[in-house]
C-alpha positions as CSV (number, residue, x, y, z in Angstrom):
1,M,83.7,139.3,98.9
2,K,82.3,136.2,100.7
3,N,81.0,134.8,97.3
4,T,84.5,135.1,95.8
5,G,85.9,132.8,98.6
6,V,83.1,130.2,98.1
7,F,83.6,130.3,94.3
8,F,87.4,129.9,94.7
9,L,86.9,126.9,97.1
10,L,84.4,125.2,94.7
11,F,86.6,125.8,91.7
12,S,89.6,124.4,93.6
13,L,87.7,121.2,94.6
14,I,86.5,120.7,91.0
15,L,90.0,121.1,89.7
16,L,91.4,118.7,92.2
17,S,88.8,116.1,91.5
18,C,89.4,116.2,87.8
19,N,93.1,115.6,88.4
20,K,92.6,112.2,90.0
21,Q,92.9,109.2,87.7
22,D,90.0,106.8,87.3
23,P,91.2,103.5,89.0
24,K,89.5,101.5,86.2
25,E,91.6,103.2,83.6
26,Q,94.8,102.6,85.6
27,I,94.5,98.8,85.2
28,Q,95.4,98.9,81.5
29,F,98.8,100.4,82.3
30,I,99.9,98.0,85.1
31,E,101.1,95.1,82.8
32,G,104.6,95.5,81.5
33,Y,108.3,95.8,82.5
34,W,109.0,98.5,85.1
35,E,112.1,99.7,86.8
36,I,112.3,101.7,90.0
37,D,113.3,105.3,89.4
38,K,113.1,106.5,93.0
39,V,111.5,105.7,96.4
40,E,110.1,108.3,98.7
41,V,111.0,106.7,102.1
42,S,109.6,109.6,104.1
43,P,108.5,113.2,103.2
44,D,112.1,114.4,103.5
45,S,114.0,111.3,102.3
46,T,114.1,110.0,98.7
47,I,116.4,107.3,97.3
48,T,117.1,107.6,93.6
49,Y,118.2,104.7,91.4
50,S,120.4,105.3,88.4
51,I,121.0,101.5,87.7
52,N,118.8,98.6,88.6
53,D,119.9,95.0,88.9
54,N,116.3,93.9,88.9
55,I,113.1,95.0,87.1
56,D,109.5,94.1,87.9
57,Y,107.4,92.4,85.3
58,F,103.7,92.7,85.9
59,E,101.5,90.2,84.0
60,V,97.8,91.0,84.3
61,K,94.8,88.9,83.0
62,G,91.5,90.5,84.0
63,N,91.9,91.4,87.6
64,S,94.6,88.9,88.6
65,G,98.1,88.0,87.5
66,Q,101.6,88.0,89.0
67,R,104.7,90.2,89.5
68,T,108.0,88.7,88.7
69,K,111.5,90.0,89.5
70,L,113.8,89.8,86.4
71,R,117.4,90.5,85.8
72,P,118.2,92.1,82.5
73,Q,121.1,90.5,80.6
74,L,123.4,92.3,78.2
75,D,122.0,90.4,75.2
76,G,118.5,91.8,75.9
77,S,117.2,88.6,77.5
78,F,116.1,88.2,81.2
79,K,117.0,85.8,84.0
80,T,114.1,85.1,86.3
81,T,114.8,85.5,90.0
82,N,112.9,83.1,92.2
83,S,110.7,86.0,93.3
84,A,107.2,85.9,91.9
85,E,104.0,87.0,93.7
86,K,100.4,86.4,92.7
87,I,98.5,89.6,92.4
88,E,94.9,90.6,92.5
89,L,93.6,94.0,91.4
90,K,90.7,95.5,93.3
91,I,89.1,99.0,93.3
92,E,88.5,100.1,96.9
93,E,87.7,103.5,98.3
94,D,88.0,105.1,94.9
95,S,91.6,103.7,94.4
96,L,93.2,100.8,92.6
97,R,94.8,98.3,95.1
98,I,97.2,95.5,94.3
99,Y,96.9,92.6,96.6
100,Y,100.0,90.4,96.7
101,K,100.2,86.8,97.9
102,T,103.2,84.4,98.4
103,A,103.6,81.3,100.4
104,F,105.0,83.4,103.2
105,D,103.1,86.7,103.2
106,N,100.2,88.7,102.0
107,W,100.1,92.5,101.6
108,K,98.5,95.3,99.6
109,E,99.7,98.4,97.8
110,T,97.8,101.4,96.4
111,V,98.3,102.7,92.8
112,L,98.6,106.5,92.9
113,K,99.3,106.9,89.2
114,A,99.6,104.7,86.1
115,S,100.4,105.7,82.6
116,P,102.4,104.1,79.7
117,E,105.6,105.9,81.0
118,E,105.1,106.0,84.8
119,L,103.7,103.8,87.6
120,V,103.5,105.2,91.2
121,I,102.6,102.8,94.0
122,K,102.3,103.4,97.7
123,S,103.3,100.5,99.9
124,N,101.6,99.5,103.1
125,Q,104.7,101.0,104.9
126,D,103.8,104.4,103.3
127,K,106.8,104.3,101.0
128,I,106.1,105.6,97.5
129,Y,107.7,103.8,94.6
130,H,108.1,105.6,91.4
131,Y,108.6,103.3,88.4
132,K,109.5,104.1,84.9
133,H,108.8,102.0,81.9
134,Y,111.8,99.7,81.4
135,T,113.8,100.3,78.2
136,P,116.5,97.7,77.5
137,K,120.0,99.2,77.6
138,S,121.9,98.6,74.5
139,I,125.7,98.1,74.7
140,D,127.6,98.2,71.5
141,T,130.1,95.3,71.7
142,N,131.4,95.8,68.1
143,E,134.8,97.4,68.1
144,K,135.3,100.2,65.6
145,E,138.6,100.3,63.8
């Protein structure tokens, strides 16, 4: 009976460790256009976004780049807000960290998950941002008779 408990514990630990993404592999998914889907403000409070006025564009070259806030336009183009932060990617404590730097502030965030469809980032205020890959909204402006 004792061996069964030990086996179950070891099996659970192996299963959990296989579930964690390799931080080096996450880097390839950071670059791109992302829109916030929801924010976990606390364990019992989540804000869901159905429409976003702004999206985040991450540009990554090697281990550095920038994040720019963009406003999608109806014609598929973007207007750049005056919000851009330099970023540096570092692997620390078995996690991918994004270090941000502006003229006014510095901070870091931790990437919890990164894939072509989803990006999950934990802020230094313990908020968890769930991004989905941005897909331009098409609005048909041609009237049908």
